[in-house]
py3Dmol code that shows the C-alpha trace and the ligand (Angstrom):
import py3Dmol

protein = """\
ATOM      1  CA  MET A   1     -15.212 -25.835 -22.348  1.00  0.00           C
ATOM      2  CA  SER A   2     -11.673 -24.545 -21.817  1.00  0.00           C
ATOM      3  CA  THR A   3      -9.737 -22.953 -24.667  1.00  0.00           C
ATOM      4  CA  GLU A   4      -7.298 -25.898 -24.617  1.00  0.00           C
ATOM      5  CA  GLN A   5     -10.100 -28.185 -25.794  1.00  0.00           C
ATOM      6  CA  LYS A   6     -11.160 -26.053 -28.760  1.00  0.00           C
ATOM      7  CA  THR A   7      -9.514 -25.814 -32.121  1.00  0.00           C
ATOM      8  CA  ASN A   8      -7.639 -22.606 -32.888  1.00  0.00           C
ATOM      9  CA  THR A   9     -10.297 -21.312 -35.267  1.00  0.00           C
ATOM     10  CA  GLU A  10     -12.994 -21.393 -32.570  1.00  0.00           C
ATOM     11  CA  ILE A  11     -11.084 -19.405 -29.987  1.00  0.00           C
ATOM     12  CA  THR A  12     -11.735 -15.679 -29.914  1.00  0.00           C
ATOM     13  CA  PRO A  13      -9.614 -13.129 -28.013  1.00  0.00           C
ATOM     14  CA  GLU A  14     -12.705 -12.596 -25.866  1.00  0.00           C
ATOM     15  CA  ALA A  15     -12.754 -16.309 -24.898  1.00  0.00           C
ATOM     16  CA  ILE A  16      -9.027 -16.187 -24.094  1.00  0.00           C
ATOM     17  CA  MET A  17      -9.578 -13.061 -21.992  1.00  0.00           C
ATOM     18  CA  ASP A  18     -12.530 -14.580 -20.099  1.00  0.00           C
ATOM     19  CA  GLU A  19     -10.682 -17.801 -19.389  1.00  0.00           C
ATOM     20  CA  THR A  20      -7.455 -16.087 -18.318  1.00  0.00           C
ATOM     21  CA  LEU A  21      -9.237 -13.663 -15.981  1.00  0.00           C
ATOM     22  CA  SER A  22     -11.317 -16.428 -14.444  1.00  0.00           C
ATOM     23  CA  LYS A  23      -8.323 -18.727 -13.866  1.00  0.00           C
ATOM     24  CA  HIS A  24      -6.383 -15.837 -12.319  1.00  0.00           C
ATOM     25  CA  HIS A  25      -9.278 -15.202  -9.998  1.00  0.00           C
ATOM     26  CA  GLY A  26      -8.785 -18.777  -8.733  1.00  0.00           C
ATOM     27  CA  CYS A  27      -5.043 -18.200  -8.177  1.00  0.00           C
ATOM     28  CA  MET A  28      -5.793 -15.087  -6.122  1.00  0.00           C
ATOM     29  CA  TRP A  29      -7.411 -17.228  -3.402  1.00  0.00           C
ATOM     30  CA  VAL A  30      -4.289 -19.192  -2.685  1.00  0.00           C
ATOM     31  CA  LEU A  31      -2.131 -16.032  -2.930  1.00  0.00           C
ATOM     32  CA  ALA A  32      -4.446 -14.308  -0.438  1.00  0.00           C
ATOM     33  CA  GLU A  33      -3.992 -17.282   1.888  1.00  0.00           C
ATOM     34  CA  VAL A  34      -0.210 -16.797   1.813  1.00  0.00           C
ATOM     35  CA  GLU A  35      -0.558 -13.030   2.285  1.00  0.00           C
ATOM     36  CA  ALA A  36      -2.830 -13.592   5.283  1.00  0.00           C
ATOM     37  CA  CYS A  37       0.050 -15.386   7.061  1.00  0.00           C
ATOM     38  CA  LEU A  38       2.344 -12.358   6.781  1.00  0.00           C
ATOM     39  CA  ASP A  39       2.824  -9.416   9.077  1.00  0.00           C
ATOM     40  CA  GLN A  40       0.889 -10.650  12.054  1.00  0.00           C
ATOM     41  CA  PRO A  41       3.047  -9.714  15.041  1.00  0.00           C
ATOM     42  CA  ASP A  42       0.173 -10.421  17.433  1.00  0.00           C
ATOM     43  CA  LYS A  43       0.317 -14.081  16.437  1.00  0.00           C
ATOM     44  CA  GLU A  44       4.078 -14.288  17.126  1.00  0.00           C
ATOM     45  CA  GLY A  45       5.498 -17.481  15.602  1.00  0.00           C
ATOM     46  CA  MET A  46       2.123 -18.830  14.467  1.00  0.00           C
ATOM     47  CA  TRP A  47       2.360 -17.258  11.032  1.00  0.00           C
ATOM     48  CA  VAL A  48       5.420 -19.369  10.237  1.00  0.00           C
ATOM     49  CA  GLU A  49       3.407 -22.528  10.882  1.00  0.00           C
ATOM     50  CA  GLU A  50       0.661 -21.205   8.634  1.00  0.00           C
ATOM     51  CA  LEU A  51       3.198 -20.393   5.924  1.00  0.00           C
ATOM     52  CA  ARG A  52       4.518 -23.956   6.124  1.00  0.00           C
ATOM     53  CA  ASP A  53       1.038 -25.105   5.111  1.00  0.00           C
ATOM     54  CA  ALA A  54       0.154 -22.361   2.636  1.00  0.00           C
ATOM     55  CA  LEU A  55       3.367 -22.107   0.586  1.00  0.00           C
ATOM     56  CA  PRO A  56       3.384 -25.713  -0.711  1.00  0.00           C
ATOM     57  CA  ARG A  57      -0.281 -25.233  -1.712  1.00  0.00           C
ATOM     58  CA  LEU A  58       0.736 -22.125  -3.642  1.00  0.00           C
ATOM     59  CA  GLY A  59       3.447 -24.200  -5.365  1.00  0.00           C
ATOM     60  CA  VAL A  60       0.965 -26.902  -6.418  1.00  0.00           C
ATOM     61  CA  GLN A  61      -1.589 -24.345  -7.637  1.00  0.00           C
ATOM     62  CA  MET A  62       0.877 -22.220  -9.620  1.00  0.00           C
ATOM     63  CA  ARG A  63       2.586 -25.254 -11.182  1.00  0.00           C
ATOM     64  CA  ARG A  64      -0.808 -26.519 -12.398  1.00  0.00           C
ATOM     65  CA  HIS A  65      -1.851 -23.040 -13.545  1.00  0.00           C
ATOM     66  CA  PHE A  66       1.348 -22.366 -15.532  1.00  0.00           C
ATOM     67  CA  LYS A  67       1.191 -25.799 -17.178  1.00  0.00           C
ATOM     68  CA  GLU A  68      -2.396 -25.125 -18.325  1.00  0.00           C
ATOM     69  CA  GLU A  69      -1.471 -21.683 -19.639  1.00  0.00           C
ATOM     70  CA  GLU A  70       1.595 -22.950 -21.467  1.00  0.00           C
ATOM     71  CA  GLY A  71      -0.481 -25.578 -23.301  1.00  0.00           C
ATOM     72  CA  GLY A  72      -3.423 -23.258 -23.876  1.00  0.00           C
ATOM     73  CA  ALA A  73      -4.501 -20.440 -26.157  1.00  0.00           C
ATOM     74  CA  LEU A  74      -2.845 -17.645 -24.166  1.00  0.00           C
ATOM     75  CA  TYR A  75       0.675 -18.795 -25.019  1.00  0.00           C
ATOM     76  CA  ARG A  76       0.040 -21.021 -28.048  1.00  0.00           C
ATOM     77  CA  LYS A  77      -2.476 -18.948 -30.016  1.00  0.00           C
ATOM     78  CA  LEU A  78      -2.100 -15.271 -29.107  1.00  0.00           C
ATOM     79  CA  PRO A  79       1.520 -14.940 -30.353  1.00  0.00           C
ATOM     80  CA  THR A  80       0.363 -16.078 -33.817  1.00  0.00           C
ATOM     81  CA  THR A  81      -2.852 -14.059 -34.032  1.00  0.00           C
ATOM     82  CA  HIS A  82      -1.336 -10.993 -32.320  1.00  0.00           C
ATOM     83  CA  PRO A  83       2.397 -10.956 -33.262  1.00  0.00           C
ATOM     84  CA  ARG A  84       2.706  -7.489 -31.704  1.00  0.00           C
ATOM     85  CA  LEU A  85       2.285  -9.179 -28.292  1.00  0.00           C
ATOM     86  CA  ALA A  86       4.644 -12.093 -29.000  1.00  0.00           C
ATOM     87  CA  THR A  87       7.783 -10.702 -27.311  1.00  0.00           C
ATOM     88  CA  ARG A  88       5.940  -9.770 -24.128  1.00  0.00           C
ATOM     89  CA  LEU A  89       4.218 -13.169 -24.068  1.00  0.00           C
ATOM     90  CA  GLU A  90       7.541 -14.943 -24.487  1.00  0.00           C
ATOM     91  CA  LYS A  91       9.058 -13.018 -21.583  1.00  0.00           C
ATOM     92  CA  LEU A  92       6.089 -13.848 -19.358  1.00  0.00           C
ATOM     93  CA  GLU A  93       6.165 -17.524 -20.310  1.00  0.00           C
ATOM     94  CA  ASN A  94       9.867 -17.659 -19.435  1.00  0.00           C
ATOM     95  CA  GLU A  95       9.095 -16.088 -16.075  1.00  0.00           C
ATOM     96  CA  HIS A  96       7.010 -19.146 -15.077  1.00  0.00           C
ATOM     97  CA  ALA A  97      10.107 -21.257 -14.377  1.00  0.00           C
ATOM     98  CA  LEU A  98      11.650 -18.460 -12.309  1.00  0.00           C
ATOM     99  CA  ILE A  99       8.501 -18.038 -10.211  1.00  0.00           C
ATOM    100  CA  LEU A 100       8.279 -21.779  -9.529  1.00  0.00           C
ATOM    101  CA  GLU A 101      11.953 -21.796  -8.545  1.00  0.00           C
ATOM    102  CA  ARG A 102      11.325 -18.907  -6.126  1.00  0.00           C
ATOM    103  CA  ILE A 103       8.295 -20.660  -4.592  1.00  0.00           C
ATOM    104  CA  ASP A 104      10.308 -23.862  -4.128  1.00  0.00           C
ATOM    105  CA  GLY A 105      13.091 -21.777  -2.537  1.00  0.00           C
ATOM    106  CA  ALA A 106      10.619 -20.191  -0.118  1.00  0.00           C
ATOM    107  CA  VAL A 107       9.143 -23.612   0.795  1.00  0.00           C
ATOM    108  CA  GLU A 108      12.650 -24.886   1.515  1.00  0.00           C
ATOM    109  CA  ARG A 109      13.464 -21.802   3.551  1.00  0.00           C
ATOM    110  CA  VAL A 110      10.345 -22.040   5.732  1.00  0.00           C
ATOM    111  CA  THR A 111      10.826 -25.795   6.196  1.00  0.00           C
ATOM    112  CA  ARG A 112      14.440 -25.345   7.344  1.00  0.00           C
ATOM    113  CA  LEU A 113      13.613 -22.597   9.842  1.00  0.00           C
ATOM    114  CA  LYS A 114      13.856 -23.835  13.457  1.00  0.00           C
ATOM    115  CA  ASN A 115      14.060 -21.627  16.568  1.00  0.00           C
ATOM    116  CA  ALA A 116      14.328 -18.601  14.319  1.00  0.00           C
ATOM    117  CA  GLN A 117      15.821 -15.315  15.458  1.00  0.00           C
ATOM    118  CA  PRO A 118      13.622 -12.218  14.999  1.00  0.00           C
ATOM    119  CA  TYR A 119      15.802 -11.017  12.108  1.00  0.00           C
ATOM    120  CA  GLU A 120      15.316 -14.373  10.342  1.00  0.00           C
ATOM    121  CA  LEU A 121      11.559 -14.040  10.708  1.00  0.00           C
ATOM    122  CA  ARG A 122      11.705 -10.507   9.308  1.00  0.00           C
ATOM    123  CA  GLU A 123      13.789 -11.750   6.388  1.00  0.00           C
ATOM    124  CA  LEU A 124      11.378 -14.606   5.688  1.00  0.00           C
ATOM    125  CA  ASN A 125       8.434 -12.224   5.856  1.00  0.00           C
ATOM    126  CA  ALA A 126      10.094  -9.800   3.389  1.00  0.00           C
ATOM    127  CA  HIS A 127      11.134 -12.656   1.091  1.00  0.00           C
ATOM    128  CA  VAL A 128       7.589 -14.044   0.851  1.00  0.00           C
ATOM    129  CA  GLN A 129       6.125 -10.553   0.427  1.00  0.00           C
ATOM    130  CA  MET A 130       8.389 -10.030  -2.590  1.00  0.00           C
ATOM    131  CA  LEU A 131       7.393 -13.407  -3.989  1.00  0.00           C
ATOM    132  CA  VAL A 132       3.678 -12.619  -3.655  1.00  0.00           C
ATOM    133  CA  ALA A 133       4.216  -9.228  -5.344  1.00  0.00           C
ATOM    134  CA  MET A 134       6.150 -10.901  -8.176  1.00  0.00           C
ATOM    135  CA  ILE A 135       3.304 -13.353  -8.834  1.00  0.00           C
ATOM    136  CA  GLN A 136       0.689 -10.590  -8.657  1.00  0.00           C
ATOM    137  CA  ARG A 137       2.678  -8.476 -11.154  1.00  0.00           C
ATOM    138  CA  HIS A 138       3.065 -11.474 -13.452  1.00  0.00           C
ATOM    139  CA  GLU A 139      -0.628 -12.327 -13.465  1.00  0.00           C
ATOM    140  CA  ALA A 140      -1.580  -8.651 -13.911  1.00  0.00           C
ATOM    141  CA  ALA A 141       0.750  -8.412 -16.945  1.00  0.00           C
ATOM    142  CA  GLU A 142      -0.950 -11.475 -18.464  1.00  0.00           C
ATOM    143  CA  ASN A 143      -4.358  -9.913 -17.820  1.00  0.00           C
ATOM    144  CA  GLU A 144      -3.234  -6.740 -19.547  1.00  0.00           C
ATOM    145  CA  LEU A 145      -2.148  -8.695 -22.625  1.00  0.00           C
ATOM    146  CA  VAL A 146      -5.413 -10.614 -23.015  1.00  0.00           C
ATOM    147  CA  ILE A 147      -7.386  -7.402 -22.564  1.00  0.00           C
ATOM    148  CA  GLU A 148      -5.212  -5.694 -25.208  1.00  0.00           C
ATOM    149  CA  ALA A 149      -5.750  -8.617 -27.610  1.00  0.00           C
ATOM    150  CA  HIS A 150      -9.481  -8.424 -27.034  1.00  0.00           C
ATOM    151  CA  TRP A 151      -9.619  -4.669 -27.693  1.00  0.00           C
ATOM    152  CA  ALA A 152      -7.411  -4.991 -30.785  1.00  0.00           C
ATOM    153  CA  GLU A 153     -10.377  -6.788 -32.391  1.00  0.00           C
ATOM    154  CA  PHE A 154     -12.356  -3.548 -32.229  1.00  0.00           C
ATOM    155  CA  GLY A 155      -9.725  -1.497 -34.015  1.00  0.00           C
ATOM    156  CA  GLY A 156      -7.481  -0.707 -31.070  1.00  0.00           C
ATOM    157  CA  GLY A 157     -10.015   1.075 -28.857  1.00  0.00           C
ATOM    158  CA  ASP A 158      -9.883   4.852 -29.238  1.00  0.00           C
TER     159      ASP A 158
END
"""
ligand_1 = """\
1
LIG
Fe -1.310 -16.756 -15.295
"""
view = py3Dmol.view(width=600, height=400)
view.addModel(protein, "pdb")
view.setStyle({"model": 0}, {"cartoon": {"style": "trace"}})
view.addModel(ligand_1, "xyz")
view.setStyle({"model": 1}, {"stick": {}})
view.zoomTo()
view.show()
């Protein structure tokens, strides 16, 4: 049962941590798919075609993932049970819209690209690399918060 389906009193920081880490594991697959398209000079223009397929999938996956998180315990419960984490959680929640905007921008960019010059391909490659890194950083920051919340239960670790 996901944390969204339980009442607040049933959800432990451990359950929030387990669910967040497992959902992020799922997101990593689609991110890895996008990364696999990048930096493949031996495939010449092929990677652009692969990106045209992979980027919209990333958009669908991240939109669904963020919506679940925003309605779930990570963003709705943790700020109340762990007020110390509230500001960082708020910043991360606000970043969701920015990430989705950047993904949509990258989809538009790759769709528009026709008979691209080498410099345009390099720019696209760098742009998508930055996007992937941004999403990885975001998810890692969320992981850090749920792990912190879990350890806070045991008196703050050491
Ligand atoms: Fe996330």
